[in-house]
N, C-alpha and C positions, 0 to 999 in steps of 0.2 A: 786420722784425720786433718792432719795437716798437707802432707800426699794430696787428699781430693780438694781441698782449697786449691792448693797449688795447680790442680790438673786443671780443673775447675777456670780460674782463672787465664790459663796456658788457653785454654778454649775460647773464652770472652778474646782474649788479645787476638787469636788466632778471625776471629769473626770481624771484629774489628777491620784488620789486616786487608780482609775481604772484599770490608764494605768500601774502603775508601784508597784502594788500591786503583793499580791501572787495570782495567776490565779490557783492553784491546785481547788482549790472549782470548777471554773466552767470547766465542763469536755469538754463542746461543742468548748471553747476556748485553749483548750492546742494541739499542735504539738508535734506529736509522732516522735520518734527518725528517724524511716523510713522517713516518710514524709518530716521532716525535711532536710535529707540527699538528696531527689530527689529535692526538690526544690534548695539545695545549687548546685547541677548538674544543674539543667536546669537554673541558675544564670551564673554559669559560660559559658554555652554555648551559652546564648542569649548575653552574654559580646562579645563574640568572635566574634557572627556575626556583633556587631554593629561595634567593631572595622573594619571591611572593608567595612561599609555599613551604614553612619549616617542614611539615608534617610528610613531605613527600620522603616516604621513607628509601622507595629505591634511589632517589638523588643523592640520597646522600651516601647508600653505598657505591654505586658507581663511580662516585667521585674519591672518596678513599680508594676504589681501586686504581685511578688512574691515575692520582697522584703517586700510590707506590712505584707503577710503572713507571712514571717519571724519575723515581729516588727523590721526591721531595717530599722527603722525612719531616720536616719541620712542619709544612702545608698541612700534611697530610693528617699528621699531631693535630694540627687545629679543628680539619674534619670531623675528626672519632670527639674530639669534647666537641664540639657546637652538639654531633649529633647523639653523646651522650646524656646530654640536657634536655632533649624530646623524646628519646625508646631507649629500653634497654639493649645494649647490646649481646650478642649469642655469644658462646663461650668462646667460637672458631674467629669472631671478632676481635676478640678482647687476647685471644693469644697472640691471634697477626700483630696485633699492637705492641704486647710487653717484646715480643720478639724481633721486632722492628728496633724498639729503645733495648734492650740490650744490644747489639750490634756497636749504639754508637756509645754505650755505658763505659766510662771512664773514669767516671769522680766520684765519692760519696754521694752528695747531692743528686748524680742524675739515678743513682742503686737507690738512695730514698724516691724518687719518683718513679722507679718501678716495681718498688713495694708497696706502694700509695695503691698504682695503678692494679697491683693483685688485690689488695683490698675490697678496690670497687668492683672488679671481676664478680668475688665470689659473690658481694652481697645485690646484685642481677640476677645469677641465679646459679643452682646451683649443679657444679659440676665436678665429677672425677678428676678429672683431665686436668682442669685447672689447679687443685687442688692439689697435685703432684709435681705440676712443676711449682708448685708456690713454696711446698715442703723442699725441692731442691736445688732451689734459687734462695733460698734463706740457708742450708747447708752450705753452697759456698761461700758464704760471707762469714763462717768461720765460729759463729757464735751460737756453742750450740745452746744456750739458754733460748735465748729468740727462736730457734729453729725448734726446738722442744716443746714451746708455745704453740706455733702454727699449726706444729704435727697433733697437738691435741685440739686444737680449732676444727683439723681436718677430719679425726676421727669422729669429733661431737655431728660433723657437719652430712659427713659423706659415709662414716663406719657402718652404717645400719642398714646400706644401700644392698638390697638382697645380691644383683647382677654383679654390681662391678664393686663394690667395696674391700673383696678382697685385696685390691690394688693397693690404697691409702695404707691397710693396714703392714704389708710387707713392704713398703715403702718405709713406713714412721718405725717398724720393727728393724730394719736394715741401718735407719741412721744412729736407734739406740745400740744397736751391735757394737759398728764403727765405733760408736765414743767408750764402748767399754772396751774391745781392743788397743784403742788409744791410750788406756789405763793401764793395759798390762805392758811389764817391761819386763820379758826375756831374762834372766842373765844378769839381773840386776837386783839388789836388796831394798826392797820394798818398804820404806814408814809407813808406821801404823796412818798417818795419815792419807798416805794413798791406800793400803787396807779399807780403809774406812770406805775412802771414794768409789772403791770396786763394789764393795757390798751394794752399797748404797745403790749402783749402777746394776748389781743382778737384781735388787730387789726392785728395781725399776721393770727391767725387763720380765721377770716372772709373774709382777700386775698386770701388763699387756698381752702375754700368754693368757692370763686367767679370764682377762675380758673377753679378749677371740674366742675364745671358749663357749663363750655365751651367747656369738651373734652368729644368727645361722645363714650361712653364705653360701652363693654358687658356686662350683668350681674349688672350694675347698676340698684338701685332703686332710680330714683331721687327724688320719693316723699318722701321719708324715708331720703334723705340727704338734704333735704330741713327742714325736721321737726329737722332733728340733727344742722344743720347749723343755726335755730331760736333762739337756746340756747346762740347761740352767739352773735345776734344781740337786741340792748334794741327797736327797732323799727321795724314795719311790712319792708319785702323785698324791695326793690327798683324797679322800672319801669326795670330799664334794667336787673336786674338778672331775672328778668319773660322772657322776650322777650330773654337772651341769652339760657334759659332753652328749650324756644322752638325750639331754630336755632338746638342747641345742637341734640334734638330729631331726625329732620328732616335731619340731617348730618347722625345720627345713621340709621335711615331708608333704607337711601341711601348704607352705610355703609355694610348695613348686607347682601345684597346678595352675595357679593364678601366675605365675612366671611363661611358664607356657604358653598359656592362655593369650598373653601380652607378645608373644614372639610368635603366634601364628597370627594374630590378629590383622585382616585381609584392610581395614580401613582405617579411618581416625573415632569414629562413630563406635564400633567395637572396641576397638581397646583403649576410649574413655569409658564404655559401660564397663570393661575390666577391670578399671583399674575403680570403679564404686565399689566395687563387688569387692575387690580386694581391700579398698580402705575399711569398708563395712567390717567386715572378718577380722582386721587388725584394729579396730575398736573395739571389739567386742572381748577379745581373745590375747592381745597384746601391750604392750606398752604403752603413753604418748609418743614417745621418742620416735617409735620405729613406725608410727601412722604419721606423723610429721616429713617424716624422712621416706615416706611414700607419698605423700600427697607434692612435695618437691619435686620428685619424679614425674607425679603427675601435670603439674602446672608448668614444667620444663617441654612436655610434649604435646602441651594443647594449651600455648600462653595466650593464647583469645578469646579461650573459651571463661567469658566473667561468669557464667554460674560456678563452675567449678574454683575459681577463685573466691567465688562469697563462699562457697562451703569449705574453703578452707582457711579463710581470716575468720568465719565466725567458730571454729571449731580453735582456733589458738586464742581467741578470745574469752572463751571459756572453757578451756581446760589451762589456760596460764593467765590468769587475771591481774597476777603481781608484777611480771616479766615485762616491762615496758620495754626491755631490750628488745624482746622475743615477738613483740606482737607488733610496736612501729613500725619496724620493717617491713616487715609481710604486708603490712595496709599500704603503705608507699608503691611497693612493688608491686602487687595486685594492681592499682595506678596509675601506675604507666606500663605495664602491659595494657589494660582495657581500660584509660581514659573516661572513654564514653559512658561508663556502667554508671548509673545511678546511685546502683546499691552500692557499690562498692565507696565511691565517692562519700555516700552518708555513714557508712562502715567506717572509714578513715577518720570520720570528723569526731564521731562516737568516741574511736578507742584514741584521739587526744584528747577528749575533753576527758576519759576514763583516767591519764596520766598527767593531767595535768596540775594536781598540787601542787603547789608551792612552785609554781613558775609564774614569770611577772605577766599581766594581761598582754601586754602590748607582742611579746613574744608570740605567748600563744596564738592569739589573730593571728598573726602573722602565718604561721602553719596551716591555722583553718583558712584562713584566705587563700592561701599555694594549691590546698585539695580542692576547692569550688572554682577557681580560676585553670585548675588543671583538666577538670570536665569538662566546665562551659568550651574550654580553645580546643578541643577534639572535634567540631564539627556534627556537633549534636542534629539529629534528623530529626526527633520526637518533642515536642513541648512537653510533655507529660516528663521527662526524663530530665529538660531543665527545669521544671516545678519543683522538684523532687529536692532537686541538688539545692536549690536554692530555700524552701524548707528544710531540711536538716542546718544549715548556715542559720539561718534567722531564728531558727528554733536555739541552736548554742550561744546570738548573741542574746536571746532572750535570757538565758540562765547564766549569765553574767551579772545583768542587774539587781543591784543590790535594794527591794523597794522602802525598804526600812532606812536606807542612808541616801545624800544626797545621788542622783542619778541621771539629773538630766540630759546631760553629754551621750552617755549608750542609752538613755532613750530616743537624742537625736538619731546617733549612729543605727539605731534598729530601724526608725522611720526612714532615714536618707538609704539603708540598705533593702529594705521593702519595695519603697518606690525605683528602687534603680531596678531591681529582680520584675516588678512590674510592666515600668518600661521597654527591660530587655526582650522578653516573653512576647509581651504583642509586636516588637517591632520584627520580629522574626518569625513567629509563626501566628500571630492574628487571633483569631477566635479559635481556635482550634490548639492554641499553647495552652494556659492553664482553665482547663473545661470546666472544672469546678469551682472554680477562685479560692481553691487553697486557700492562696498568698494575703489576699484582699480579707477574706473572711477572718484569719489567723491577727491581721492588723489591725482588726476594726475589733476583735476580743480584748487584742492589749490594751487596746484603747479606752474600753468601757471599763473592762473588771480591773488593771493594776493603773493606769494612765488618769482615771476619772474624767476622761475628756468626751462625752458622750457627743456634743455635737462634732468632734472627729469622726466620731464610730458613725454618725449618721449619713457624712456624707459617703465614707467610704461604704456603706450599706445603697447609700441612695444610688451611686457608680455600679456597685455589684447588680441590682436590680433591672437599673432600666439603661444601662447601656452597655451591656455584656452578654453574648447568645442567647435571645429572648429571656434572661432570667424572670422576667417579670410574668409567665404562664409558669413558672417551678413554684410547686405547691413546699417544698421543704425550705426553699429560702426563705417564702414569705416565713414562714413560721420559725425558723433558727433566726429570723430579722425580730421579729414581734416579742418574739421568748427573751434576747437580748435588752430589746429597749421596756419589757416587765422588769429586768430583775435590773436593772441598774437607769434606767432613765425613769421618763414621767408618764401617767394617765392618760393625762393630754395626749400623747405623741402617738401613745401604744393603740387608743382608738383610728388614730387617722390612721396608721396602719392598716387596722383591722376593715378601714371602709376600701382602701387604695387596693388593697389585696380581694376585696371581693366582688370589685368590678375587673380587675381586671384580670383573676384563674376564672378559667375555662373549668378545666378537669379538677376531678378531687375538691370540688366547693365546697360541698359538706364537711369537708375536715376542715377549713378554715372556717365554714359557718358553727361549728363545734366549738372548737377553741375560743371562737367569738362570743358564742352565749355561755362556755362557763366566766370569760373577762365578763361579762354584765350581770354574771348572777353575784359574784364576787366583788368585784370594786363600783358598778352601777347603779343609776336610779331607773326609778319605775318608767320615767319618758325616755332613757336610752335606750332601755331594753325594748319598748315600743319603737322606739326610731331603726336598733336593730332587727326587730324581726319584719319591719316594712321593708328594709334594704332587701333581706337575705331573701324574702318571696319575693321580692321583684326580681330579685337576680334569676332566683331560682325560674321561673316563670321564663324567661329567655335561654338559659342555660339548657332547658328541657326541651324548649322546641328546639335550638340546635342539634342536641343530640335526635330527636327525632327526625329529622332531617338526613344527618350524617346517619344513621341506622339504615333511611328508606335508600339512600344513596349505594351504600354499601349493600344492602341486600339485592337492588337491581343488579349492580355488578357484580355479584355472587351466581342470581339467576342467569346473567349473562352469559358470564362461564361458562355455566354449567351447561345451558345452549346448546355453546359450540363445541363445546365437549363431547355431548352427545352426538352433536351432528360426523363430530367426525371419526366416529368412534367407529372402528374395525366397517367390514365391507357389510353392506345391505343387504336381504334375502330376495333372491329375483322375483319371487312369485307377489303381485299385488292381490289386493282384496278387490272381489271379483263384486259385479252390481248386480242386484237384480231389477229387470227394467220390465213393464208389462207395457205390452204394444198397443195405444191409442186404436181404438175402434169407434162405430159411428152408430154402432149397436151394442144395448147392453146385455151383458150375459152374467144373469146368475149364477152363482157357482151350486156345484153339488153337494150334496149333501153330505159328508163323510165325517164316516163312525172312526175317533180315536181308542186307539188301543192304552189303555193305562197300565204300566210297567207297577209288575205287586211289589216292586224296592224303590217306586219313587223314582227313575231313574230313565233320561232321554235315551231314547233305542235310536240310530239312525236306519233311515231305510232307503234303499235303493233312488225313492222316488222323491227323497229329499235335495235341495241342492239343483245347481244349473245340469242342462243335458245329462240329467241321469248319475251323475257322477256321487260316489262317494263323500258325505261329509269331513274334511279332515279330525280327529280326535286327538284330545291332547293325549301326553305321554302318560297322565295322572290316569288316565281312563283305559288306557292300554295295558297296564299293569298292576294295575286294581285286584286286588283278587276279589270274586263274588260273593257275597255274605252268608252265612248259616243258611241251608235249608232253599238254597238257589234252584229253580229247575230252568233249564235251557229254552225246553218245550212249555209253554201252558195248553191246558186242552179246553175251546172255550165252553161255558155252561151252554145245558141245554135252551134252544130256541134262539142263540146268537145267531146274527145275519150279517155277513162280514159286507153285501152291498144293500143299501134302503130303498126300498124301491119311493119316488117320491109320490107325493099326494095327487089326487087328483087334479086335473088343470093349470099342473104345474107348467109352464112355458120355461121353455131353456133361453130363448131369442126374447126379449121385450123390445119394441122398438122406442126409440127415445121420447120423451113427452112433448106436445106442440113447442114452437118455439125455439127449441133445443139449436144452439151454434155450434158446430164442430170449433169452428176458427172464432174467437172473439178480437174485434178491433177496437184497441186501446183509447181513451178517450182524448180528448185534445187536450195539449199540452203533458202528455205522460211521458216522462223521460225515464228510458228504461236503469241507467245509470245513477241512480240517487243515493246522496249523500246518506249515512246509516244516520238513524235518531239519537236523541241523546245518550248518554249510560253507554253506549252501541261498546261492547271492549275486544270485537273483530270474532273472531271464526271461534269452534266451540275446541277444547281442547285433542277431540277424535280427530276432527282435520286438520289442526299443526300435525298432530301424527303423523297423518297422510302426506301431509307438506314437509314435513321429513325424509318419509319411506321412497318419497318420489326423487328426493338425490340420490341419483343413482350415480352406479359405480363409475363410468364415463364422464361424467361430469367432476367425480372427486381429481380424476386423473388427470382431466383439463387442469384445474386448479392445480396439482403437483407440476405440473408442467409447466407454466404462465410463473409460478414462482421460482422454480428451478432457473428457468431464463432469465428472470428478471435480478437473482442474486449470483448468475455464472455459474452454477453447480452443471457440472459435465453431464451429462447422461448419454452413457453409452449405447450406440443402436447396435453396431454387429462386435465380436471379438476383433475381426481384423481393424477396428479402427484405432485399435492402440498404436499400430504401427503409423498409421498415416498422420498422428497428431504429437505436435511439441510443446514443449512447455515454457511460458514466456515467466520471465520475472525482474524486478530490479525496474518495473516501471514508475514512472512519475504518476503520482495519484488522479492527474488533471487528463491522464491522456486518454483516450476511447479508441474506438472500434477505427474512426476513421484519421489516427495519425500511424495506428500499426499495421493494418492490412495493406493499402499502398505501396510501405515498406515490400511486401513479399510476392507483389504480382508478376515479378519473373518467375516465381519456382513453379506456380503452376496455380489451378483454379482451390481456392479458398472454400472450401463447404461449411464453414461454421465457426467462429470467433465467443468465447465465453469469455469476459473481465470478470473474474469474483469481485462479488460484492458483501460489504458486512448488511447488519439488519438493520440499515439507513438508508441503503442502498449506495455506499460508497465505495469506492474501488479501493480495493486492498495492494494492488501494484501486483498481482500476478495474474495469469489468467493460462489459458489455452485452447490454441488453433488448429482447426482440423481442417487437412486437405485433402480431395478427390483422390491421390493418389500417394504412394508409399516412397515415390523420388521425388516428390514436390515437398515433404517432409526431411527426406533428408539434403535438397538443396537449400529446405530453411535454416539448416544449420550454420553456414555460412554467414548466416549476416548474423553472429554472437557478438554482443556489445557494440552493436550498432547504438549510435546516441539517438537520444527523443528526446527534444528540449534540454538539451544538454547532461543526460543521465543515460548511460551504458545500457539495453536491455539486454537480461542474460535469456541466450536461446537453446535448448537443451530437448533432449531426446525425452518423452516423457517414462516416466514411469510410475505405474500404478503401486509402486508398494512403499511409495512416500518418498518417492524425489530423492534417492539417494543417489547424485551421479557421478560419475569416475570424471577424477582431473584429467581434462581434454588434452596437455601440451606432456612432451616429453619432458621427461624426468634423469635423464641419461646426458652422454656429452652428445651435444654438437657442433660440429667442428666448424661447420660453415654458418655458425648462428653468435652473434656476439650479445654481450649481457652489458647493460649501461647503469649506472648507478649514480645518484649524487647529482641528477640533473635538478634544474631551477623547475618547482611545480609549475612555473610560467607557461614553459614551452609545450608546443603543440604537436603532434605527427609531423606535421608539415613543415614547423621550423628544424625540428631535429633531423627529417630528411633531408633539409638544404644543407647542414652542417657536415651532413656524412655521405653526401650522393660524391662531392670529388674524388673519394677513395673507393668506388666501388659501385657497379650499379647496385640496388637494392633489390629483391625478390619480395621482399614483407617487413613489415615496422608492426609492432604491437607495444603501444604505449600503457599500462601498468596502471591502472586507476584503482580510486575505492568505489563505491558504491551508487557514491553521488556525483560521479564521475570527474571527480579532482586529481591530478595526477600525485602518485605514489613516489615519483623520481628516479623510477625505473624504467626501462624500454629495452627491449630484444629486438635485434636486426639480421636477417639472415640475407645470406647475399652468396653466389652462385657456388664458391666452395671454398673451400678451407683455406686456400692461400689467399685468397683476398681476406676473409677475414682475421687470418694473422696481421696481414698487413694492416687495418685498421687497427689492432689490438695496439701497433706499434707506435702507430702515427698520433692518437686519440687519447689513448690510456694518459690520465694525469691532465691531463690538459686543463684550462680556465674557461669555464660556460657560464657570462653572467655574474660575477665574484667568486664561482662552487667552482670547486676542483671536481672533476667527474673524476671514475674508476671503469676502463673498459676490459672486459675479461672474456677468454670463450665459454659460453655458456655450458653449464655443467653441472645440475640442480645436487648431483649425485655426492658430487665431493662435500656441499655444504650438509649433506645429513652426515656421511661419511668422513669429518676432519682427521683422520690418522692415517686412510688408505691416500695411495697416491704421492707422487711429488709436489709436496705443499711450494717449495722453491722456484716449480714452471707454470704454479697453477695460481694467478692472481685472486679466485676467487677464497682460496684456503688462505694467500697472504694475507688477505684483508681483512678477513672476516675477524669479528669480536669474538674473544670468550663471554663463556657466559657466566654472568658474576654472581657469586656465591651469597646466597640472603637474599635472593632479589623476590619480590612482592606483586611483581606488573607492575600494570599502571593504576592501579587503583589505589586510594591512604591503606586500605587493611586487605590483608589478605589471611581465609579464615585457614589455611594451613598455618599448622607450627612451623614455626623456623627451624627449629632440630630436625624435622624430618627435610626440610628444605635443602638444609645443609646438608645433611645424610646423602641425601641424593644428587646432589652436584659433586660432592669430595667422592662421589662412591667410583673405584679403579675397575677396569673391566675385567670380570671373572674369566678365568682361564678354562678350556674346554678340559680338562685334565681335570680328574676329584680330587677335589681339597685332602690333604691327610691331618688327622683331629690333632690340634695344638697341645702339646705335651705340657704340663705347669712348669712354670721355671722354680727351681730352687734358689738359695740364697745364695750357693752361689755363682748361679748364673746371674741372678742380679750385680753382686759385685764386679763380673767382670764386665758390663755393662759400664757399670760405673765406673770401671778405669780403664774404659779405651779414652 
């Protein structure tokens, strides 16, 4: 045991010497002056950003990384402490911090500080690696009792971790075996006390093996474990251990499918779903400790999922209702990870109340207020979340008031908190904050029911009804106010409320009337009842009139919509109804008498004489497919004496002359108007005429209307297939830019056939459009005008891609020796100014200033020279120069080195030399990133895999671990 402690001390001494010694012998660890200056500038910039926003997660991580590279360990410690106050640190960040502190640890006080760091680390996240480091660090201290205590904590925390728990068991067993070996002294006579110590240690190891046999763990060779355990058992294993081993194997086989699904999960959603199924299975079939261990694994992988934390907190509260040391840390961790969740804030405050028995009120309220401030200070996006947090805090304050004792101070504190909540929500969220007015209603109920201050309650309710969200139209709020007044107020005020609500409510007036009627029946007089009936009847007349008007408007709207739907529905039939017109003649012709045959089945039979021009009349589909009735005869023989043609009677004249005075053309009387106004009550043409009008809306007119709408909104309608090759796609346009500004720019390219600016439903520009040329060569020439500025904003020009505008990057991504890349330029420099600065070193063929979509410079620029020699000359002359207070970097353009940082000669390529390392744990520019930090660290720290197939990892034996610790 002492040998291990001495070796650990030697290792720490070597680490201290490495950190404090002269590093000139190792060139890789030296920081040149230029890099040091860049890092110090970066540190100052990040600190300025953090001064205004402590929630900037990436800023904290970047600051710690920069300070570590500068070897400013004291400053890095302060930065870590500040970040730990705001966010929980990932296991990787904790281990980096602890290892940095171990390098300079030389006193017992510093060692105690490292132990404190370990305790804080294991509280943030459950990590097997952190617990293993903790146990080994305590083993180096030489205190077996403390080491054994930490080992037991490690087994309790991660011993049931199915995937990685075996490592902790092996470390703890190794520690106990080392202690047992130290008690054995071969070649010496041992005292009775030494024998008892050995026996006690042997029983401790036997107990560990019995516990290990009961835990299902992956990669555990139970047969090998039984052989190892046999060394510490004097006789064979008892029957119970063998039975436990069989049960453990059975449990492991049931858990393996879930573990495999977790390994095969392709994304966070599927992995989280697998965790939930796994947890449900353990809740039904395993003990609570195993379920809690799995919850810890799940929240480590999905630390930003508030719903998962909520499930975890509810589980521990119900499963361990008396263990405050288990429940409260989990509640605190959940709110540190998801401070924006109102549900977690509410659960945290409830848990604090559950375990507040015997605690001083001042201390308890300080904790509750801290939980509320943690939630409110996280940048809430919803007023409902803030309302829920404040309500949980106010309810907690109300529970502390003892109404049968002196409570003036507590009541004033509740009133002050309620007013503070209302002011805060109204100022940040306005009327969309507390939509249901939950907080004022709660305070009004407290004032009326407990404080007996009905005047204050009426003031709050008047503010709710008349000043918030048009609540004077809400029947339910009026009824709640009325019920409160009936319960704790006076009859006079209650009757006033009924009258006010009856005058202001438009919907569900009958509910107010029913409650008003019951009130008068129970408490009113005959005069008050008559007054109610008059008021209610008069109000209903007004309400019913408004309802009728609304119904008429609604019906008219529906009718118009239905009419438009029928008009635009499908294509119309090509055939029109044919009109039967009799020609006008000057003589009257009496019709010939015609005999009509009546069908025996009373059905209309069409003949060739029916219809115009002798055509057959169209028959309906039903008559065409309807079978004839029974007994039907196709040809019926006429009865005897039947005459098909009837002879006209004597004296019959076919042509009758018109009567005397008949005029073929009638002259209209004086004052006659051809187009007169319709008589009163006229409602327009008949339904048949309207139907004919709708049918006259031909397909051609419909297509014309579609073309007009398409042209109005900029929808591109392709006339032929070759038009795609003559079209370019324009994007990033200023919304005020139109055809007058765009088309003249492309006048030199060729004739423009059409320009379509895409617009929204209000005919406002969407910032992109299509430009169609006559020829394909003109469209190719137009691509040269890419990023041409229009009204200070670069216009993007690209070839038209009908598959979705998925355009390829048009610039080279390889090494271009004749092109230089400049970064760090002041944002105020234009292309002309840059050209003036660099023209003295050689002719510039092309210049490209990289900008954002709004046209503002990114501080990056590309210059193309005639040859590579000139470009190299520019790099040597201008790299590291200062322009307007900023030091620029100039290098040969080679984007491929940025994508492959490990290839090429980094010492000769400034792009690789000056590239920054990606910081592990970065969340991007936003305040929150929904990707779990554990996955982000795993992605950022993963090493490149070899092309050779990996050999399976053989489980390490005790001898292997012993050799590892003796190195």
